[in-house]
C-alpha positions in Angstrom: 57.2 -97.3 -71.4 54.6 -96.9 -74.1 51.4 -94.6 -73.5 47.8 -95.1 -75.0 45.8 -91.8 -74.5 42.1 -93.1 -74.3 38.5 -91.5 -72.6 37.3 -92.8 -69.3 34.8 -94.7 -71.5 37.9 -96.0 -73.2 39.6 -97.1 -69.9 36.4 -99.1 -69.1 36.3 -100.8 -71.9 40.1 -101.7 -71.7 40.1 -103.3 -68.4 36.8 -104.8 -69.0 38.1 -106.9 -72.1 41.7 -106.8 -71.0 42.2 -105.4 -74.8 43.4 -102.9 -76.8 41.1 -101.8 -79.6 43.0 -101.8 -82.6 40.8 -99.8 -85.7 40.8 -101.0 -89.1 42.8 -98.8 -91.2 40.5 -97.5 -93.5 38.6 -96.0 -90.3 41.0 -94.4 -88.3 40.8 -90.7 -87.1 42.7 -89.5 -89.8 42.4 -92.5 -92.5 44.2 -90.2 -95.2 47.6 -90.5 -93.4 47.3 -94.3 -94.1 46.8 -93.9 -97.8 49.2 -91.0 -98.2 51.8 -93.3 -96.6 50.7 -96.1 -98.9 50.9 -93.9 -102.1 54.4 -92.5 -101.2 55.7 -96.1 -100.4 54.2 -97.0 -104.3 55.6 -94.4 -105.6 59.2 -94.8 -103.9 59.2 -98.6 -104.8 57.8 -98.4 -108.3 60.5 -95.8 -109.3 63.4 -97.6 -107.7 64.3 -99.6 -111.1 62.1 -97.6 -113.8 65.2 -96.5 -115.6 67.3 -99.7 -115.5 66.9 -101.5 -118.5 68.9 -104.4 -117.2 66.0 -105.3 -114.9 62.8 -103.8 -116.8 61.2 -107.0 -116.2 61.5 -106.5 -112.7 60.6 -103.1 -112.4 57.5 -103.8 -114.4 56.3 -106.4 -112.2 56.7 -104.5 -108.9 54.8 -101.4 -110.5 52.2 -103.8 -111.8 51.8 -105.4 -108.2 51.8 -102.0 -106.4 48.6 -100.9 -108.5 46.6 -103.7 -106.9 47.8 -102.7 -103.4 44.7 -101.7 -100.6 44.2 -101.4 -97.1 43.2 -105.4 -97.1 42.5 -106.4 -93.6 44.9 -104.5 -91.4 44.2 -103.0 -88.1 46.2 -100.3 -86.2 46.5 -99.6 -82.2 48.4 -96.2 -81.2 50.8 -95.6 -78.7 53.3 -92.6 -77.8 56.6 -92.8 -76.2 55.9 -89.6 -74.4 53.5 -89.4 -71.1 51.6 -86.4 -70.1 51.9 -84.8 -73.5 49.5 -81.7 -74.1 48.9 -82.4 -77.9 47.8 -86.1 -77.0 45.3 -84.7 -74.4 43.8 -82.3 -76.8 43.7 -84.6 -79.6 42.7 -88.2 -78.3 40.8 -87.3 -75.2 37.6 -85.4 -74.6 38.0 -82.5 -72.5 38.5 -83.1 -69.0 37.6 -86.6 -68.9 41.0 -88.5 -70.5 43.5 -91.1 -69.2 46.8 -92.2 -70.2 47.7 -95.7 -70.0 51.6 -96.6 -69.3 52.1 -100.0 -70.7 55.5 -101.8 -70.4 56.9 -102.0 -73.8 58.7 -105.3 -73.6 55.6 -107.0 -72.4 53.6 -105.2 -75.4 56.7 -106.7 -78.0 56.4 -110.1 -76.6 52.3 -110.2 -77.1 52.7 -109.0 -80.7 55.6 -111.4 -81.4 53.3 -114.3 -80.2 50.7 -113.1 -82.4 52.3 -112.7 -85.4 51.8 -108.5 -85.2 54.3 -105.7 -85.9 55.2 -103.1 -83.3 57.3 -100.3 -84.5 57.9 -96.7 -84.1 56.1 -94.4 -86.6 58.9 -93.1 -89.3 58.6 -89.0 -89.7 61.8 -88.2 -91.7 61.3 -88.9 -95.4 64.9 -90.1 -96.0 63.9 -92.9 -93.6 61.1 -93.6 -95.0 62.6 -93.9 -98.4 65.4 -96.0 -97.0 63.1 -98.6 -95.6 61.3 -98.6 -98.8 64.7 -99.3 -100.9 65.7 -102.1 -98.3 62.2 -103.9 -99.0 62.2 -103.4 -103.1 66.4 -104.8 -102.9 64.7 -107.9 -100.7 62.2 -108.3 -103.3 64.7 -108.2 -106.1 66.7 -110.9 -104.2 63.5 -113.1 -104.3 62.4 -112.8 -107.8 63.6 -114.7 -110.9 67.1 -113.0 -112.0 68.2 -112.3 -115.8 70.1 -115.0 -117.6 73.1 -113.0 -118.1 75.4 -110.9 -116.1 74.8 -106.7 -116.3 78.3 -106.9 -118.2 77.3 -108.9 -120.6 73.9 -107.1 -121.0 75.8 -103.9 -121.3 77.8 -105.3 -124.7 74.6 -106.3 -126.4 73.4 -104.3 -129.3 70.2 -102.6 -128.9 67.9 -105.0 -130.5 69.6 -108.0 -128.7 68.8 -106.0 -125.8 65.0 -105.8 -126.4 65.1 -109.8 -127.3 66.7 -110.0 -123.7 64.1 -107.9 -122.4 61.1 -109.5 -124.0 62.4 -112.8 -122.9 62.9 -112.0 -119.2 59.3 -110.6 -119.0 57.8 -113.4 -120.6 59.5 -116.1 -118.4 58.3 -114.1 -115.3 55.0 -112.9 -116.2 53.4 -116.0 -118.2 56.4 -118.5 -118.5 57.8 -121.3 -115.8 59.3 -118.4 -113.5 55.8 -116.5 -113.1 54.9 -118.3 -109.6 58.4 -117.1 -108.2 57.8 -113.6 -109.5 54.3 -113.4 -108.1 55.8 -115.0 -104.8 58.1 -112.0 -104.6 55.9 -109.3 -105.3 52.9 -110.3 -103.3 55.7 -110.5 -100.3 56.6 -107.0 -101.1 52.9 -105.8 -101.1 52.2 -107.3 -97.7 55.6 -106.0 -96.4 54.5 -102.1 -97.7 51.1 -102.2 -96.4 52.4 -103.0 -93.3 55.2 -100.5 -93.3 52.6 -97.9 -94.6 50.7 -97.4 -91.4 54.1 -96.2 -89.8 54.8 -93.4 -92.4 53.7 -90.2 -90.8 54.3 -86.4 -91.7 57.0 -84.7 -90.1 54.9 -82.2 -88.6 53.9 -84.7 -86.1 57.3 -85.8 -84.6 56.2 -84.4 -81.3 53.7 -87.5 -81.0 56.7 -89.7 -81.0 54.0 -92.8 -81.9 54.4 -96.2 -82.1 51.7 -98.5 -83.5 50.5 -102.3 -83.3 50.1 -103.4 -87.2 47.7 -106.5 -87.1 47.4 -107.9 -90.7 44.6 -110.2 -91.1 44.1 -110.9 -87.4 42.1 -113.9 -86.1 40.4 -111.9 -83.6 36.5 -111.4 -84.4 35.7 -108.1 -85.8 33.5 -105.8 -83.7 31.8 -102.3 -84.7 31.7 -99.2 -82.4 29.7 -96.2 -83.2 31.6 -92.6 -84.4 29.6 -89.4 -84.7 28.8 -90.6 -88.6 29.7 -94.0 -89.2 30.5 -97.5 -87.4 34.3 -98.4 -87.2 35.3 -102.0 -87.4 37.6 -103.1 -84.6 39.4 -106.1 -83.3 40.5 -106.6 -79.5 44.0 -107.2 -78.8 44.3 -109.1 -75.6 47.2 -107.3 -74.2 46.1 -107.7 -70.5 44.9 -111.5 -70.5 47.0 -114.3 -69.3 50.5 -113.8 -69.1 50.4 -110.4 -70.3 48.4 -109.4 -67.2 51.0 -107.1 -65.9 51.7 -105.2 -69.1 49.6 -102.2 -67.6 52.2 -100.2 -65.3 50.7 -96.7 -64.9 47.3 -94.5 -65.1 47.8 -91.0 -65.1 44.7 -88.9 -64.8 44.6 -86.2 -67.6 43.4 -82.4 -66.6 40.0 -82.6 -65.2 38.2 -80.5 -63.1 37.5 -83.3 -60.7 41.1 -84.8 -60.6 41.3 -86.1 -57.0 37.6 -87.6 -57.5 38.7 -89.2 -60.8 41.9 -90.4 -59.6 40.1 -92.4 -56.6 37.6 -94.0 -58.7 40.3 -95.3 -61.1 42.0 -96.8 -58.2 38.8 -98.5 -57.0 38.3 -99.6 -60.7 41.4 -101.2 -60.8 40.7 -103.3 -57.3 37.2 -104.3 -58.6 39.0 -105.5 -61.4 41.7 -107.4 -59.8 44.4 -105.4 -61.2 47.2 -104.9 -59.0 51.0 -103.1 -59.6 49.5 -99.8 -61.4 50.6 -96.8 -60.3 47.7 -94.4 -60.8 48.5 -90.3 -60.4 47.5 -86.9 -61.8 48.8 -84.9 -64.6 50.1 -81.6 -63.3 49.4 -79.8 -66.6 47.6 -76.4 -66.0 45.1 -77.3 -69.0 41.5 -76.0 -68.1 39.2 -76.4 -70.9 36.0 -76.7 -69.0 
């Protein structure tokens, strides 16, 4: 199961639209975490081949391409592996008016695969983050035009001959006939890193056990919702529509001064919406903020 924490207003919106809202990456509650993840990915990717003269042209191409990465048309929907988690009630729900929606993970995965979206757990360990970036850069290099000589032959060259080889490799891949292949490889890397960056989070948030849907250039129409100080762009991911109708399995009513009444009203809402097979229950947490 994957759990989505939201307000009672959010529950109404989800059931009425049969959709989860994915917010543009620049307008997340803490958009700085995305830019931190992107900066970390760029730093790691750019440094991998920085001191290797044999593939200096590749290292230069990667660094040049990474400078141009931005958020683009990227939308994020967040879930947690953990149900009824106190920090989630505090962080993502209004006091005394939150619910936690439990979705079947395999149904969500099927929806994302059919829609061309990414569903992955967030990475909290820096070593894991570095490994992920390294694997992508290695794959990028396999797509990139290769040097004309082997590394062993390059190592036997005099310094001046190495300079000539470096210049030839860079010209061939930056302005010469192999530029289209080189550009395609670095563009692939930039796309992969921009989708990976939203999954990089500080280790201090490990308790949240967060998963995210990352929708890159979704076909859904962009809509807007008001926040306290700006309008947040979002798209509706129709995760409860059609064959996905059974994705929602559980609703937990959060700490609430009228918990029994709220639980009954949620059951009435499900019935009036024609949604069946959903267990509704109340959180037992003794969290009182009203």
